[in-house]
Every structure is written in structure tokens, then in C-alpha cells.
VOGU-3710 file (C-alpha; in Angstrom, 3 decimals, decimal comma):
1> mavfvglasv> -71,468/58,518/131,261  -70,285/56,017/128,699  -69,240/58,899/126,441  -67,357/60,510/129,321  -65,554/57,251/130,148  -64,711/56,704/126,505  -63,441/60,272/126,137  -61,442/59,977/129,366  -59,892/56,735/128,116  -58,907/58,346/124,841
11> vhfaveterd> -57,367/61,339/126,635  -55,502/59,089/129,094  -54,135/56,971/126,259  -52,977/60,063/124,368  -51,246/61,507/127,453  -49,451/58,225/128,246  -48,331/57,989/124,637  -46,942/61,529/124,865  -45,189/60,651/128,145  -43,536/57,657/126,483
21> rleqiernrv> -42,553/59,771/123,509  -41,020/62,509/125,628  -39,196/59,938/127,742  -37,793/58,325/124,609  -36,631/61,722/123,356  -34,889/62,300/126,702  -33,314/58,832/126,595  -32,055/59,459/123,077  -30,578/62,778/124,171  -28,784/61,236/127,146
31> qqrlatmvrr> -27,669/58,251/125,064  -26,182/60,664/122,520  -24,367/62,559/125,266  -23,021/59,286/126,650  -21,883/58,092/123,209  -20,065/61,398/122,683  -18,240/61,017/126,011  -17,283/57,418/125,205  -15,917/58,458/121,832  -13,841/61,217/123,435
41> idaelnanvf> -12,461/58,778/126,028  -11,545/56,323/123,280  -9,803/59,043/121,239  -7,745/60,299/124,204  -6,677/56,797/125,266  -5,812/55,701/121,728  -3,715/58,826/121,177  -1,445/57,788/124,054  -1,438/54,081/123,105  -0,284/55,180/119,661
51> langlvayvs> 2,654/56,985/121,277  3,575/53,857/123,238  3,478/51,783/120,047  5,783/54,288/118,367  8,291/54,002/121,208  8,051/50,193/121,059  8,812/50,342/117,328  11,851/52,506/118,028  13,254/50,111/120,664  12,547/47,086/118,487
61> amgdryqdrm> 14,232/48,676/115,466  17,320/49,881/117,337  17,974/46,574/119,131  21,076/46,651/121,349  21,767/50,255/120,297  18,453/51,580/121,602  20,177/53,581/124,362  22,051/55,760/121,850  19,055/58,047/121,365  16,626/56,816/123,988
71> eaameavyqf> 16,344/60,157/125,765  15,561/61,933/122,476  12,876/59,358/121,639  11,279/59,639/125,096  11,369/63,427/124,917  9,624/63,306/121,511  6,904/61,038/122,914  6,481/63,295/125,977  6,168/66,444/123,857  3,595/64,933/121,478
81> grhlrnigva> 1,624/63,205/124,243  -1,357/64,540/126,127  -1,746/64,326/129,885  1,571/62,463/130,310  3,141/62,632/133,778  6,097/60,405/132,953  7,427/57,661/130,663  9,270/54,572/131,935  11,383/52,028/130,051  12,196/48,741/131,810
91> pdnriqhiyp> 14,345/46,262/129,852  14,164/42,845/131,524  11,493/44,353/133,860  13,954/46,717/135,599  13,315/50,455/135,212  16,401/51,995/133,580  15,010/55,124/131,890  12,429/57,689/133,049  11,373/60,947/131,426  11,203/63,496/132,893
101> iegneaalgl> 13,697/62,376/135,508  13,018/65,243/137,935  10,845/64,002/140,771  11,035/60,384/139,579  14,616/59,523/140,544  13,485/57,020/143,193  11,933/54,766/140,549  15,202/54,150/138,702  16,449/50,611/139,238  13,144/49,249/140,550
111> yypdlveqwp> 12,453/45,650/139,551  8,784/45,045/138,680  8,549/41,478/140,082  9,476/42,956/143,493  6,634/45,510/143,351  3,645/43,671/144,808  1,084/46,297/143,763  2,305/46,743/140,182  3,599/43,315/139,143  0,169/41,708/138,442
121> avkeaidagt> -0,695/44,385/135,857  2,783/44,170/134,309  2,556/40,363/134,191  -0,876/40,624/132,541  0,543/42,858/129,775  3,476/40,469/129,229  1,212/37,398/129,069  -1,239/39,140/126,718  1,511/40,507/124,502  -0,320/43,823/124,179
131> tvlagpvklk> -0,974/47,105/125,989  -2,850/46,854/129,308  -4,344/49,878/131,083  -4,276/50,009/134,887  -6,027/52,465/137,150  -7,080/54,956/138,019  -4,490/54,737/140,818  -3,234/57,222/143,385  0,134/58,612/142,299  2,963/59,179/144,752
141> qggsglisrt> 3,544/62,583/143,153  -0,049/63,530/143,989  -3,353/63,137/142,198  -4,521/60,064/140,343  -3,493/58,573/137,036  -3,903/55,896/134,415  -0,933/53,670/133,609  -0,605/51,979/130,231  1,986/49,223/130,028  3,144/47,889/126,665
151> pvilpdgsyw> 5,448/44,856/126,319  8,268/45,064/123,766  8,433/41,909/121,651  11,487/41,758/119,381  11,268/40,609/115,734  12,509/37,145/116,748  9,544/36,778/119,130  11,548/37,188/122,347  10,385/39,425/125,195  12,599/42,512/125,718
161> gilslvmdme> 10,943/44,523/128,476  8,067/46,842/129,327  7,213/50,475/128,453  4,891/52,460/130,700  3,067/55,773/130,227  1,509/57,509/133,244  -1,404/59,817/132,336  -2,803/62,436/134,698  -6,437/61,515/135,436  -7,602/65,035/136,240
171> sflseiglaa> -6,131/66,421/133,007  -7,596/63,490/131,069  -11,127/64,088/132,388  -10,872/67,848/131,928  -9,822/67,466/128,284  -12,886/65,387/127,401  -15,211/67,507/129,541  -16,292/64,644/131,807  -17,387/64,910/135,440  -19,938/63,275/137,756
181> evngvrfair> -22,515/65,821/136,510  -22,395/67,769/133,240  -25,211/70,025/132,000  -28,018/68,249/133,816  -26,769/64,703/133,184  -25,119/62,461/135,768  -22,284/60,226/134,604  -20,542/57,255/136,197  -17,832/54,856/135,029  -16,890/51,515/136,531
191> gkdgvgekge> -14,288/48,910/135,631  -11,112/50,058/137,382  -8,121/48,177/135,897  -10,329/47,221/132,936  -12,405/44,527/134,702  -15,700/45,806/133,291  -19,125/45,415/134,934  -17,685/43,862/138,097  -15,098/46,591/138,588  -14,971/49,437/141,048
201> vflgdvdlfe> -16,770/52,701/140,226  -14,096/55,390/139,828  -16,217/58,277/138,525  -19,662/59,335/139,729  -22,105/57,450/142,004  -22,504/53,682/142,109  -26,304/54,087/142,263  -26,348/54,914/138,537  -25,691/51,206/137,949  -28,629/50,250/140,166
211> idsvrqsmnv> -31,308/52,373/138,469  -32,757/52,626/134,976  -29,784/54,482/133,461  -28,476/54,205/129,905  -25,182/52,337/129,689  -22,425/51,700/127,209  -19,387/49,452/127,367  -16,098/50,666/125,937  -12,957/48,739/125,169  -9,807/50,093/126,790
221> pggvwvaaay> -6,331/48,619/126,318  -6,458/45,150/127,860  -9,966/45,446/129,293  -13,373/47,095/129,436  -14,968/50,095/131,149  -18,729/50,548/131,527  -20,251/54,037/131,485  -23,708/55,029/132,707  -25,750/58,232/132,333  -28,996/59,460/133,871
231> pvngwrssqd> -30,795/62,842/133,956  -30,338/64,712/137,224  -34,111/64,822/137,818  -35,076/61,512/136,203  -36,601/60,549/132,885  -39,999/62,178/133,444  -38,958/65,282/135,329  -40,294/67,608/132,613  -43,690/65,895/132,210  -45,718/67,345/135,103
241> hlvyvevagl> -47,681/69,475/132,641  -49,200/66,325/131,151  -51,281/65,820/134,335  -53,036/69,102/133,657  -53,428/68,202/129,991  -55,157/64,993/131,030  -57,564/66,828/133,376  -58,223/69,478/130,786  -58,852/66,797/128,223  -62,039/65,780/130,076
251> vlslvmaagv> -63,631/68,863/128,619  -63,980/68,537/124,863  -63,190/72,138/124,160  -60,021/71,984/126,207  -59,076/68,714/124,457  -59,137/70,578/121,159  -57,091/73,373/122,674  -54,662/70,808/124,034  -54,386/69,354/120,513  -53,316/72,713/119,125
261> fgyqrnraqa> -50,881/73,106/122,028  -49,466/69,640/121,386  -48,871/70,456/117,719  -47,023/73,650/118,594  -45,006/71,880/121,266  -43,996/69,091/118,903  -42,918/71,666/116,388  -40,886/73,517/119,005  -39,304/70,237/120,095  -38,324/69,479/116,521
271> vesakrlrif> -36,661/72,893/116,295  -34,940/72,273/119,648  -33,678/68,864/118,467  -32,220/70,500/115,360  -30,520/73,101/117,572  -29,040/70,364/119,786  -27,684/68,562/116,725  -26,126/71,789/115,437  -24,538/72,466/118,853  -23,052/68,951/118,815
281> ldttregviv> -21,681/69,414/115,296  -20,236/72,827/116,105  -18,547/71,834/119,390  -16,995/68,476/118,470  -13,257/68,768/117,837  -13,393/66,510/114,759  -14,500/67,699/111,352  -17,949/66,291/110,510  -18,943/66,137/106,844  -22,245/64,644/105,668
291> inqagtiqef> -22,735/63,878/101,967  -25,624/62,379/100,016  -25,507/59,569/97,464  -24,410/61,990/94,735  -21,384/63,106/96,748  -22,873/66,522/97,530  -22,069/68,044/100,928  -25,122/68,401/103,189  -23,532/69,255/106,557  -20,169/70,890/107,348
301> naaaeglfgy> -19,380/71,707/110,984  -17,163/74,400/112,507  -14,215/72,020/112,979  -14,387/71,126/109,262  -14,350/74,843/108,432  -11,135/75,186/110,419  -9,571/72,170/108,683  -10,394/73,027/105,076  -10,755/76,831/105,086  -14,264/76,880/103,609
311> tteeivgqsv> -17,262/78,390/105,367  -20,395/76,273/105,629  -22,200/78,648/103,269  -19,453/78,230/100,638  -19,213/74,446/100,646  -22,694/73,051/101,421  -24,263/71,993/98,119  -20,850/71,551/96,478  -19,129/68,258/95,596  -17,019/66,659/98,323
321> nnlmpemyaa> -14,313/66,347/95,630  -13,425/69,971/96,412  -11,847/68,700/99,641  -9,613/66,098/97,943  -6,588/66,067/95,633  -7,492/64,942/92,122  -6,227/61,377/92,673  -8,555/60,749/95,610  -11,431/62,610/93,961  -11,303/60,186/91,014
331> qhdsfvkras> -11,460/57,208/93,377  -14,387/58,729/95,234  -16,323/59,305/91,990  -15,952/55,595/91,245  -17,469/54,704/94,627  -20,389/57,100/94,142  -21,183/55,748/90,645  -21,465/52,204/91,960  -23,750/53,480/94,764  -23,928/50,058/96,396
341> qkafhlmage> -23,416/48,645/99,855  -20,203/47,080/98,609  -18,958/50,469/97,528  -19,706/51,815/100,950  -17,697/49,093/102,637  -14,736/50,041/100,496  -14,983/53,537/101,970  -15,737/52,480/105,535  -13,332/52,272/108,453  -10,420/54,531/109,286
351> rrvmgrrkdg> -7,998/55,341/106,501  -5,300/57,898/105,889  -5,575/60,099/102,812  -4,624/63,619/101,772  -7,062/66,498/102,140  -7,033/69,733/100,139  -7,705/73,127/101,694  -9,460/76,010/99,963  -6,058/77,564/99,104  -4,960/74,318/97,406
361> vqfpievsvg> -2,555/73,214/100,157  -2,663/69,446/100,760  -2,369/67,943/104,257  -2,631/64,434/105,759  -5,964/63,453/107,321  -7,487/60,383/108,929  -11,092/59,708/107,909  -13,693/57,478/109,578  -16,785/56,936/107,425  -20,217/55,768/108,536
371> matvrnrrfh> -23,576/55,501/106,809  -27,155/56,375/107,691  -30,397/55,869/105,763  -33,163/58,439/106,271  -36,459/57,987/104,394  -34,828/55,647/101,888  -32,047/58,149/101,213  -28,491/57,114/102,020  -26,070/59,563/103,642  -22,377/59,097/104,369
381> vglvrditer> -21,005/60,697/107,552  -17,259/61,329/107,682  -15,246/62,194/110,809  -12,040/63,959/109,739  -8,897/64,502/111,827  -5,773/66,476/110,860  -2,817/64,130/111,525  -0,035/66,488/110,419  1,578/66,464/113,886  1,104/62,715/114,314
391> qafenrliel> 2,687/62,019/110,922  5,612/64,301/111,759  6,076/62,361/115,008  5,981/59,034/113,144  8,572/60,312/110,673  10,733/61,444/113,588  10,578/57,987/115,164  11,432/56,376/111,833  14,402/58,722/111,518  15,584/57,860/115,022
401> attdsltgll> 15,284/54,154/114,287  16,909/54,098/110,838  19,612/56,771/110,733  22,962/57,325/112,376  22,838/60,396/114,620  26,346/61,682/113,749  26,440/61,312/109,968  22,757/61,166/109,042  23,403/58,011/107,027  21,401/54,798/107,299
411> nrraflesae> 22,346/52,710/110,309  23,332/49,049/110,142  19,847/47,619/110,610  18,184/49,911/108,053  20,942/49,230/105,519  20,573/45,464/105,825  16,816/45,686/105,245  17,291/47,835/102,120  20,247/45,805/100,844  18,371/42,505/101,200
421> tafklarrhr> 15,680/43,765/98,804  18,279/45,025/96,295  20,142/41,688/96,515  16,992/39,663/95,768  16,127/41,861/92,772  19,634/41,616/91,349  19,609/37,847/91,837  16,174/37,446/90,216  17,008/39,553/87,139  20,672/38,438/86,983
431> hplsammida> 21,982/41,999/87,199  25,442/42,868/88,604  25,720/44,080/92,203  28,824/45,110/94,179  29,592/46,153/97,748  32,385/48,167/99,373  33,496/48,139/102,987  35,367/51,355/103,930  37,365/51,829/107,137  39,076/55,040/108,310
441> dhfkrindsf> 42,748/54,165/108,880  44,310/54,631/112,350  41,084/56,167/113,641  41,902/55,358/117,286  45,167/57,266/116,917  43,221/60,316/115,661  40,875/60,149/118,644  43,731/59,726/121,134  45,820/62,522/119,607  43,218/65,167/118,834
451> ghqvgddvlv> 40,126/64,187/120,848  36,800/62,619/120,020  35,389/65,822/118,520  38,041/65,798/115,820  37,398/62,077/115,349  33,718/62,863/114,775  34,693/65,632/112,332  36,780/63,115/110,362  33,795/60,757/110,075  31,527/63,618/108,988
461> eltticrdff> 34,061/64,727/106,354  34,350/61,133/105,110  30,544/61,007/104,865  30,441/64,271/102,877  33,044/63,013/100,415  31,190/59,725/99,899  27,836/61,424/99,434  29,283/63,653/96,704  31,246/60,787/95,140  28,637/58,045/94,798
471> rttdtlarfg> 25,478/57,929/92,692  22,027/58,610/94,126  21,141/54,991/93,306  23,953/53,693/95,545  23,119/52,931/99,181  25,532/54,361/101,764  25,473/53,543/105,497  27,560/53,770/108,648  28,072/50,131/109,542  29,657/50,717/112,945
481> geefiillpe> 32,399/52,860/114,521  34,650/54,125/111,722  33,362/51,545/109,237  31,109/52,407/106,284  29,454/50,294/103,601  28,213/51,093/100,087  25,986/48,947/97,888  26,389/49,607/94,151  23,568/48,213/91,954  24,187/47,591/88,244
491> tdidraeeva> 27,957/47,575/88,936  30,295/44,698/88,074  33,621/43,991/89,789  35,766/45,880/87,266  33,696/49,034/87,554  33,562/48,710/91,366  37,370/48,369/91,565  37,824/51,510/89,480  35,439/53,424/91,761  37,328/52,203/94,857
501> rrlvekirta> 40,691/53,233/93,401  39,468/56,784/92,662  37,858/57,091/96,097  41,118/56,162/97,883  42,936/58,832/95,880  40,293/61,480/96,595  40,288/60,877/100,352  44,098/61,249/100,515  43,611/64,951/99,776  40,971/65,485/102,489
511> evatdggetv> 41,749/67,737/105,468  40,037/68,430/108,786  40,908/71,496/110,886  41,209/71,333/114,687  40,396/74,064/117,207  44,125/74,376/117,840  44,792/75,385/114,241  46,284/72,037/113,217  45,261/70,133/110,099  44,397/66,436/110,242
521> rftvsigvaa> 44,720/64,307/107,129  43,452/60,741/106,917  43,238/57,779/104,578  40,947/54,791/104,153  41,155/51,093/103,385  38,529/49,552/101,097  37,377/45,985/100,501  35,439/45,356/97,269  33,296/42,334/96,343  30,779/41,550/93,607
531> msdedavied> 27,772/39,251/93,929  28,566/35,683/92,867  26,521/32,544/92,310  27,723/31,258/95,694  26,175/34,206/97,589  22,858/32,939/98,977  22,018/36,056/101,010  23,269/39,657/101,219  25,339/38,781/104,301  27,494/36,487/102,142
541> likradaaly> 28,427/39,391/99,856  29,135/41,643/102,850  31,373/39,023/104,477  33,533/38,761/101,347  33,833/42,559/101,108  34,776/42,665/104,810  37,429/39,982/104,290  38,889/42,034/101,426  38,929/45,089/103,717  40,891/43,079/106,298
551> dakkegrdrh> 43,427/42,168/103,597  43,772/45,845/102,603  44,606/46,771/106,203  47,101/43,905/106,481  48,840/45,063/103,305  49,529/48,512/104,745  46,233/50,460/104,547  45,493/53,434/102,235  44,532/51,044/99,461  41,774/48,837/98,107
561> vvar> 41,651/45,060/97,737  39,207/43,107/95,580  37,696/39,805/96,713  38,137/37,397/93,813
//
């Protein structure tokens, strides 16, 4: 009897241990699924917040002239965005621009402080000085959506207005593959309007927060969401067979048989776990690359194959340097040689670098690097994203914010930023620096006589002449209207005056044809000034050149005047 009790105790202990182990495996699986969903949510939200920040940068850079190309900027954001229903721009909290306008006309002119339902969220974003996410909310156009609101703070610290992006909730959830139940796992999210654990449940059942589910908090713009996950049939739904194992274990022979069965099952589970990991690697949209301490590639998923053009069979076992231009490969070799925690920190976090495809083509990527230690061996795990489209969008926003749409020259703001740097360098090294202010003579008369299209053609022709005339080291910009400015480094006043004289003569010969077959000829007036000891900032030099331009116009135009 004592032997039987002892044997029964041993069998019971073994079965309970197996139950706990299987439950932990199931928890780890569900936790991994939840972490994947959270990461996808974070990526989708951040992609749209990035777009809002780009539009904020455009408005901030353009200042009072932001309306000149506002529709083009909003259209660019809308085209690059995901799940966007509409974009709103509200200077001084009054909605003045919406894209697309169709179906949203009623919102134009609305004043946020008068909107009882929306003003608290807008006020929160203004007070916080950063993006705040509201929702999900029911949209008047149908369906539900998330609304991100980003305040525009000008360089002088003053508040300009608010930018809002409305994202379609159904499209958002579909993109990340999230629903109340996915592949045998129930999901729920609470924290509507970013209030976290105390917030309303807006996806799935509230009872997931009342049972033994796995949970994970996630930061969203201006707040927190909390996600929960739980197997459809509970943690121990697949463990009924262990009851029979326990009964069978009372017979010694069956205990031995159960031991063999347990070994085979554990082996099968290990194979199944490896399959699940491979499925995860092959289905994630980001490239996943795992390397060892020597920089040798150990894992390379399907997304990485698409990014770099190598098959897994070709690249596994090769150096990760094959995926980098030589400059970055040399840096990486330095990190690997140090093989220390400090070296890892230098690699960690998100950073933008250039990747190299199998055919040698380089392309911009964003890399997030993590580390794992398995059996005293250190592995680095890199998540790789192709940011070619994002970088193109950033460059487009920079172009919108810094160039003049008609001539393609720098605008006033961009010129002043560049000229200030050149002025400080010239001052520090005591090198000569000159500036010219150029104004198209009688430009209003040209517009009134031939139309604004011909006026624009005159400015474009003037731009072409100047581009061909000046050096590549000179900085040329449209300063406003028919007025242009040129900064000439390494140029003293005598040389600058000679350049101005030749430019006046060259422009006298310029001609612009009209649609009516007429020929328009035009002249310019030029004011020239050189940097002096009295000039404290670049604006002082520009003012003296502008005063000389005014004198040239007073003296009859079609000439240059030097500020002495």
C-alpha cells in the first residue's frame, strides 16, 4: 500500500508538472501573439504620426506663406498615408483646409472651442504640446475612426493652430490582422481616448480583463491602451489527456509507456515550436535578420529575402557585411571586434543607414537592433524596414518648405538660414562676402499689359539667366514678388560691382515671347553691398544691398548702384 501511495504521488507530481509546463508553453504562445499585435499597432500609428509631424514641419517652415502650397502638401500626406479618411488644418483653432474636400465641406469654418465633443481632446493636445490620439469615435461619414491631433508650435514658441488626421478604424484593424478572435485567441483592447486601464473597451469582450488573461500596455500618442489575450478554450483546454496518463501511471508498466510517450510528445512539441517561430518570421512584414557574435547570419526571413534579393539558402552562414555598403560594413566590423555590451548599445535603437541588395543597388533602411543570449551565446536580432518611400516623402516636404514653386529657387526663409551660416564663416575667417538685390523693372506694367502668365515667364527667364551667369558656389533665391537676391562668397566689392554691371547688360538682351506673337523685353535694377565691420548679422548686409537697389530705381532703373 505504501508503495502504491508513493508511486501514485510520484505520478501525480509528474502530471501536475507537465500541466504547468504545457500551460506555460500556451501562455508564451499567446504572449508572443499579443506582442506581435502590439508591435503592429505601434507601427501603424507611428506611420501616421510621422506624416502629421512632416506636415507640421512644412507649416512651421513656410510661416505666413504656408497657404501657397498647402493643398499640394496635404495631398502628398494623404497619398503616402495609410487608412486616412481626411486631413484638417485649423490655424487659430478654426478649420480652414480639409483634404479631400468632397464630403467634408460642412467642416470648413468650424471653430474647435465651439465643438463641445471635440474641444477637450484638442485642448489636451495644445496643453501637452504634442500629438494626442482620440477615439475610436463614430464618424459622421459612417464607420469609426481614430483622430490624431498635433499642435503646430512655431520656432518662436508661439502656438499657431492644430492639424488633425482621421484614420479609418476598420481599415486600421484589417491591416494589422486584429479582431476579437484570431486563430483560436481572443483579443481585447481598452483605453478609449488613451486613458489606459480605466478606459472603455473598444475591441473584444470586457471579460478578458476580469479573468487570467495575458496583458500588455502600449503607448499611443498622448496616452495608453491596454491589450489582453486569452485562448478561446482556456489555458488547459488541451490537457484532458493528462488525466488518463495519471490513471495509467498507477500501473508501473503503463508508467514506463507513458514516459516513452512523454518523450515523443516533448520532441513533437519542440518541432511544433520551431514551426511556429518559422511561420512568425516568414509572415511578418519586416525583415528579420539574426546574427551571432562573429557577425554571421543565422536567420533570414522571407521579408528580408524580398528586401535584399538573397534567398535564405544563399545568405545564411555568410557575413552580414554582404548586406551593407563598405562604409557601414567597416563600422560593423569594429563593433563585432569589441564584442562587449557597450558595443551592443552603440548598435541598439532605431537608426537609418543604407542597405545593399544582391545586385549592388543601395537603398535607405531603418534598423532596430535587439539582443538575446542563449546558452551563453549572444545573438543580435535586427528588424529592417525599407524607407525609400518615406525618405522620398520627407524630401518632398523639404522641397515644398524651402523652394519657390515658380522658379525652383530657394525661398526667403531657406535663403536666410543658408546665408546666416555663410556670413558667420566669412566673419570668422575674415573672408570677403557680397550680396546683390535684383528687381525686375516695371514688373507690374508687364503683368497689366500682357497678363500674369507672361509675368511669370519673365521671372522664369530671369531665373534661367542668373543660374547660368553665377557660380555654383553663389546662393540664389527668390526673395519675394519680382525681387531676387544673390550671396557671393569670396567676392569683394570691386568684383561684385563688375559682376552686377555685366549682368545688367546681359539682361537687356533677354526676350520673352507671348502667345499673341509679341516679344517682351525687360531690364533689372541691382543693389550691391559687401560685408563690413559694422554688419553684425546677415540682415545688416541685406538691408544695405536693398537700400542700394532703391537708389538704383530712383536713378532711373536698368542700372546697378553700390552701397559704399
